[in-house]
N, C-alpha and C positions, 0 to 999 in steps of 0.2 A: 437548285433546286427551287429553297423553299419560298426565290424575290418570287421565282414566278409563276407558284402557286398563288404569294398572295394574290402578284399582279391577276390572274385569270378572274381570282374570284374578285376581286374591285370590280374587272371587267360584269365580270353577271351580275353585280349586284344595282349595275345602274343600270343598264340592260333591264334586268326588271321593277328598276326604277322608272323606266321609261316607258316598259310598258305598261302598267298600271298605271303614271297619271293617263295616257296613251286613255286606259278600261275607265277610271274616270270619270274624264271627260264626256269621251261617249255620254258614259250609263245619267252622267248629269245635265249633258245637252237635249240624250231623248225626253225624259222629265217637264225636260224645258216646250217641248215643243204637243200642242191638245193633238185627242186623237186625227181629230176633220183632216189636219194633215197632213198626218198620213195616209189617209183614203184619199185624199187631194192629188196627190203625191203619187199611189194608184202604186202605193208598199205594205210592207204587210200593214201590220191593226200596234197600235202603241204599245199592246200589254205587251204581245209574242216579243218586240227590243226591249220595253223592260225587264223582261225576264233573263234573256238570252243576255243581257249586258251587266245582272245583275248577277246570272251566274258565272259571266267571263269575268266579270269585276272579286268576286269570292275569290275562285282560281286562282289570280294572277294575285291576288292577297296570300294563300296560298304558295304561292312557283316563285314569290317575289330572288329569292338568292337560288333558282336553280330554273329562271326565266325559257330556256333550250328544251326545257321537258314535252313531250306531246302535249300537255292538259298545259302546257306555259303558252305555246307556239299557237296553240289550238283560241284559247282561250285568247291572245289577241288579234285575235285571224278576224273575229266575231268583232270584235270593237274595230279593227282597223274596214274589214265592206262598212257597219254601220257609215263610220265619216266619211271613205269614199263616195258610197255609192249612197244612202238615204240623208245623210244630215244635207250634202246638198239642195237634194230633189227639195227637200221641207223649205231651205232656205227661200227658195225658186217661189215655191207653191205659197209661204208668209210674208213676201217682199222684203228679208232681210239682207244687208247687206253688199246690195248686187250696187251694181257701179252705171253710175249717173253717166248721160251722153253728154256731156259738159267739160271737159275734158278729164283736166288731174282729181 
């Protein structure tokens, strides 16, 4: 039983570290884009996303060892929404990372 508990703790720590990594990446990425890009992409303001992702980052740090708690999940979902919806729109508006039409 102790082996199972130790394995479960390791899995939760890995999940927490991955979630925290996503939250850090989202926050740093949000810092990199100017306010005008958010407006041009039709998304909320830069300040809104920085506050939301900053709170998510703080909660993610606190819930590092228990990422499946309600607060840990909400923090991860906030950063996931930024990464899945806002970041691609910002990159498209700024012309970053677009695929070239020249093949590979």
